[in-house]
N, C-alpha and C positions, 0 to 999 in steps of 0.2 A: 504494500500500500504506500502510495506517494505521500510524503509529509506535506501538510498544509502550511502555507506561509502565514506566520504571525509577525505583525509589525510592532516595533518598539518606538515609543514616542517619549522623548525626555523633555520635561518642563522645569528643570533645575534653574535655568536662567530667568524664568518668568515666575512660575508659582513658587519655586524654591526661594526666590528673592523676597517673597512675602513673609518669610520666616522672621519673627521678631529678632532684631539685632543683626540681620544680614543685609548687606548692601554691597554688591559686586562693582568693581571698577570695570571700565571697558576692557582693559588688558586682561583682567581676571576672567571676564566672560569669554574672551577669545581663547584663553588657556583651557578653560573647562570645555568649551565647544570642541577644541582639537582633541582633547582626551576622550570625549564622548564619541567623536567620529572614529578615532582609532579603535575604540571598543567595538563599534559596529552597529550603533542604534540607527534607526531609519529616519527619524525626525528629531531636529533640535529646535525647540521653541526658544527664540532668542530674546523675547520680551515684547513690550507694547510700544512700538514706535510712536513718538509724539507725547507719550505719557511722562517721560523724564529724559534729560539730556544723555544719560548713560545708555539707555536703551536705544535711543536714536543713533548715537555714535557707534554702537555695536553693529547696527545694520549697515552703516556707512563703511565700516572696516571689517565686515564679517569675513572669516577665513574661508578659503576654498575647501569644501568638504564633499565627501561622497553622500553623507546624510543630507536630507532636505532641510535647509534652514527655513524656519517658519516664523512669520510675524503673527502676533496675537492682537486682537482688538474686539470690538463689540459690534453687533448689528446696528444698522442705521437708526437714528433717532426718529421718533414719530414727527410728522409734519414737514418732512423734507425728503427729497429723493436720495437714493444711494449715491448718485453722481454728485450731489451737492452737500453731502455731509462731510464737514471738515475733519472730524475724528476718524471716520472711515477712510478718508482720503490720505491721512497720515500713515495709516497702516498699509494702504496700497502703494504709497510712494516709497516704502522700504524696498520694493523691488524683489521680494522673495518669490520663489516658485510656488510656495504654499502659504495659505493664509487661513488662520483659525479664528473664527468669530464666535463669541459667546452670546447666547440669547436665552430668554426665559422659557422654561417648559412647565413651570408650576403656575397654575392659574391664579393662585393667591398673590404671587409675586408680581404678576402682570398688572393686576388691578390695584394692589396696595403699594408696591414699590414704584412701578412705572406710571401708574395712574392712567392707563389707556385700556381700550377694549381688547377682549381676547382675539377678535378677528384682526384688529390692527397689528397686534404683536405677530400673528402668523404672517401677515403681509410684509412686515419689517424683515422677518427672517428670510422669506422667499426672495424679496428684492435684493437684499444684501448678498446672499449666496449667489444669485444670478449675476450680480455685478462682478463678483470675484471671478466667476467662471468665464464671463464675457471678456475679461482681460487676459484670459489664457492661463490663469493660476489654478492650482489645485485647491479646492475649498474644503475646509473642515468646519463642522458646527459643533460647539460645546453646548449640549443641552443642560443648562445650569439647573440644579435642584431637581434633576430628572426623577430620581427614585422617590423623593418626598412628593413630587408632583404626580407621579404615577399612582401612588397610594391614595392621593386625595381625589384625583380626576384622571383616570387612565386614558380616556378618550382624548382629552386635550393634550396630555403629555405626548401621546403618539402623534397627534396632529402637528405639533411643533416639529417633531422629527421628520414627518413626511414632507412638511413644507420645505425643509432643507434638502432632503433627498430629491424631491421632484424638481427643485431648482438646480440640481446638478452637483450637490455636495458629494465628494468622494467618501468622506467619513462623517458619521454622526456619532458623537462621543457622549455616552450616558454618564452623567456626573453625579456622584454622591457628594454634593457640595458641603453638606453639614456633617458628613462622616458618621451618621448614626445608623445606617443600614447594615444589617448583619449578613454574613455569607449566604445563608439559606434563602433570605429574602432576595438577594441579588440574583442568585441562580434561578429562582422561580420567576422573577420579573423579566429577566433577560429571555428566558424560555418563552414567556408569553409575548414579548415584543417581537421575537422572530416568528412565532406562530401567527402574529397579526400581519405579517407581510414585510417587515423590515429585515432585509437580508443580513445575516451575521457577518459576511465578508465586507460589509460597509459600516459595521458598528465597532466603536471603541469603548473602553472603560476607563474612568478617571475617578479614583477613590481617595478619600481622606482618612486619617488614622485616629479619629477621635474615640474609637472603641478598641484600638490596637488590632483592627481587623482589615486594614487596607490591603495588605498582601493577600490575605485569605479571600477577600471580596473580589480582588482582581482575578485570582485563579478560578473562583467560582464562575465569574463572567466568561472566562475562556472556556471552561467546561461546558457552559450553556450555549456557546457559539460565537462570541465576539472575536474579532481577529486583529484588533489593535489594543495595545496595553499602554497606558500612560503612567508615568511615575517620575521620581526625582532621585538623584544620587543621595545616599545616606538618609533618604526619607524626609528631606527638607520640605517645608511648606508651612503655610500659616496655621495657627493653633497647634495641633498635634502632628502636623506634617502630612505628607502624601504617601502613596504606595512607594515602598523603597525598592528602587531598581537594583541596588546592590544585593538584595535578597531575591527579587523576582527573576533577574537574569540567570543566575546559576541554578535556581530551581527549575526554570523552563528548559535549560540545557542539560541538566544532570538527572532530573527526577522523572520517573515514569508516572503517568503515560505521556507527559509533555515531551520528553526527549525523543520519543519515537514518532509521535503524532505531528509534531510541529517543527518547522524550520524558521530560524530567525536570521537577521543580518549579522549576528554575533558569532564568529567562528569559535569552536571549542578552544582553540589555542589562545584566543584573546582573553579568556577567563583568567589566565595567569597574571594579567595586569590589573585585575579587579581590586585587589587589596591596595595596590599602589594608587589607583585612581581615587578610591575612597579616602585614603589618608591625604592625598594631594588636596582634596576639597577641604578637609579639616584644617590643613595647614594654611590654605588661603583664608579661611574664616577665623584663624587663630583659636581653634577649638581643640580640646583634648579628644582624640578618637574614643568612641564608646567601646569599651573593652568587651562587653557582652554582645556586640552586634553579630548576628548570624553571618557565617562565611568569612567576613573580613575583620572581625574584632580580634584583639590581641589574646582574648581568653576563649575564642571560639573553639580552639583545639587544645585547651589546657586541661591536664589530668592531675588532680591534686591527691586523691586518695591512693594509698599504697596498693590496694587491690586493683584499682583501675590501671595504674602504671605497670603492674606485673603482667596484666593481660595485654596491654598495649605492646609490651616488649615481644610477646609471642605473635600477636596479630592485631595491627592497629584497627581493623574493622570491628573489633569487639566493642570499642567505645567511640568510634568515629564514623559518621555517616558518609563522608567522602574523604579522599586524600587531600590534606591541607594545601599542598603545592598546586593543585588544580586551579585554585582561586588565588594563588600567589601568597598564601598564608603559610604559617609554620606551626608545628606541634610544640607545645610547652609542657614540661614536666616540672611544676613548681615544687619548691622545697618548703616544708613546714613541719610542725611537730606531729603531723599525721603521717609523715613520710616513712616508708620502709626502705630497705636496701635496694629493691628494684627501682624505685623512684630515683634514688641517689645515683646508682650506677648509670641509669639512662641519662640523667641530667649531666653527670660528669662526662659521659661520652659525647654529648652534644657540645660540650665545651672543649672537646679534644683531649680529654683526660681518661685514659683507659685504666681501670682498676679492677683487678680480678675478683670474682665472687669469693667471699670469705676473707678478703684482705682485712686485717685489723684496723686499717685506716678508715674503712667505711663506718665502723662503729664509732670511732673517734669523731668523725665529721658529724654524724647524726647526733651524737651527744652534745657536740658544740652548738649545733643548730638549735637544739631543744633548750640548752642553757641560755643562749642569746634571745630566743623568743620569750623565755620566761622573764628576761630583763626588759622586754618591750619591742625587740626587733621583729620584723616580719619579712621573711624571705619568700613568702608566697607571692608577693608583689614586687620583689626586688631581686630579680634573678642575677643581675650583674654583681651585686654585693655578695650573693651566695657563692658565685664562682670564685671571687677573690678569697673568701673565707676558706673554701675547699682547697684552692691552690696553696694557700699559706700552710694549711694542715699537711699537705702532701710535699711541702718543700719545693713547690714549683711556682712560687710567686716572686718575680723580680722586684727589687726596690728601685723604682725610678727616681724617686726624690724623697727626702725626709723633711717634714715640717718641724722646724725648730721652735717657732712661736708665731703667733698672730695677734693682732689687736684691731678692734673695730670701734669706731666712735660714731655716734649719731647726734647731730646737732640740729636744734630747731630754733629758728630765729626769724626776725622780720627783715625783709629785703628793702631795697631803696624805694619800692612802691608801697611800703608799709603792709605788705602781705606776708603772712606767716608761711615759711618754707622749711623744708628739712633737707639735710645733707648727710650722707653716710660716707665714711672714709675707712679704708682698710689698709693695714700694713701686714705683710706676710714675709717671714724669713724662712727660706728653705735651703737644704743642702743637696746639691746635685754634683755628681762626679767629684766629691770631696771639696767642693767650693760652696761657700755661703753666698746666697743671693737674696737681696732685699727688694721688694716691690711695693709700691704704693698706688692705690687707685681710688678714685671717687666713684659714686654710683650714678652720676648724672648721665641722662641719655642725650640724644642729639637735640632734643627740644629744651634741655635744661631742667627736666623733671628728675626727681629723685627716684631711683629704682630700688632703693632699700639696701640694707647691710649685706644680705646674702649676695646680691648682685655685685657689690663692691668687693667682697671676698673672692668671688669667682673671677673677676677681672684682675685682681691683684695676684691671685695664685697662678693664673695662666699667663700673666704678663712676662715673666722671666723664669722659665724652667730650663734654661740652657738649651741643649740640643733637642729637647722635647717640645719646646714651645710651638714650633711649626706644625707638629702633628695635631695639636689642639686647635689650630686656627679655624677649622670648619665645624667645631663642636659648639653647641648652644643648649641652654636649658629651656625646655618647652613646658614643663609643668612642675609645680611645687605644692606638695600636700602636707599638712600638719595635723597631727592628732595627739591628744593628751591620753595616755594609756592607763593612768592611775589617777585617783582623786586625792584631794587634800594636800597635806604637806609633803606626801610621798610622790606627788605627780611627776611623771616622766613624759617628755615630749618625743614623739616619733616623727621624723621628717622623711618623706619619700620624694626624690627628685627624678624626673624623667628628662633624659637628654637625647639629643639627636645629632647626627653629623651629615656631612655632604654626600656620603654614600647611601643615605636613606636608612641607616641603622638607628634603632631606637632602643634605649635601655634604661632600666630603673635601678636606683641605689637607695640605701636606707641609712639613716643615722639616728641614734638615740642618746638623749642626755636630759638632765633636768634643765639645761640651758638650751633654748631654741637655736641660738647661734652655733653652739657646739655641735648640736645634732645636725644642723644644716651643713656645717663645715665637714663633718665626717661623711655625709652623703655625697658632698661635692668632691672630696678627695677620692672616694671610691669611683665616682663617675669618670674622673680623669685617669685614674689608674687603669680602669677597664678599657677605655679608649686607647691608651698607650699600649696596653697588652694586645688588643685586637689588631692594631696597626703595626705590631712588631717593632716598636720603637727601640731599637738597639737592645733587644732582649738578651742576646748572647753576652753583651758586655755588662748588662745590668744585673744579671743573676748573681 
């Protein structure tokens, strides 16, 4: 049986930009569009031309893509022709081969929100779509509030869709705009829509995630017969987000019956870039990637329990539904006080440390981990620090530098504008290759703002480490988490630092102390030591 074509429509640059706190620059939009095109989606919705300068600039500078760049707008307004509607004209002037227009399909919204008659709304839809088609563009119609509208007045919701199809729309997209429809309802309604004469190969699905069912609703719609699926990278979108393409795409390509029944524009080989694309978007947004995200999250293939790790060593399929590398991700065997020797040996092997079963060092390392976790450390989320601890226990940890002392001062004062400002300054003395080196750094960024004492320490420590400084040039701190692990006067602070480098590696380190600066500094030195170790910074000489 020949596989049916299923089309993927990305709206990250438009609906995703409606996420609270998200605003893409034109350059970022182009970067995301290129990544989406490389992945293999069929449509890339670039935004609403004329709605804001950034969207308009994107269409002026849109990259050349295999995917169909699509402009988004709304149907013409009542009381004017499609040819004389300036809002619709701005969308058409973007010059894209495809145009998606949103219109009302819920009778209540027509009368209450637009304040026009139901018949007039149908005429607006038909005239607008016909205008797009007459200009030689591919027309798509987003039937806004379709599922709520269908439940309230199915005849009118269907009439709105027919108006677009009869006017020449290639796709009519059924939108669960409020995100409250459940998968069973979606399946039943789409089945009824197709039975009413609207062909599935002209229908799309656009879901929101307000009940955490956007992906499930999209799959239910595919099962019922729609052949276009809309979504966003990492599930961006207003309120709770849209259907997550980083979950939908691998599910459609890897899971039955979808893998056998449908063909998409995304080749199986492109899935290996999926995790990288997901994290690229988080990097652009200056967000910490969601660790529990399906397929692409850092914890998606993490196996903490000793029982699980033991089985994974024998056969990864015992606790993994796919091979992590298929989607560009990696397996993690975290270390914690729940760990057994199977966990430990596997984690050591991943770090390039082969320790035979029964080696007394294994018990010593496990005991050390448990002791440290009793003090407040957490190696479950700080794999790089665990590796350094294990190497030290095995006598395989080079000493790149020795911190002799450090000092941090934080000053708060009024500046010449009589505004209260703060300034952090750090002094660090290290010993490298037998030589003492002193570095001083402030925490001011390029705008003159204070980035805090930990930032000052990081800059001072990396400023002069002799022959190792250059290795650290592409390293940066991307997240900083603080937790108080005990209460009262015995309180201990745990700091987790996430670091990243130019090779795309990301690692976590931990520090614990009653003093938050001490805890931060310990996590920071671990991060730098791991980076130097991974890049082979003179290891032979440093051992």
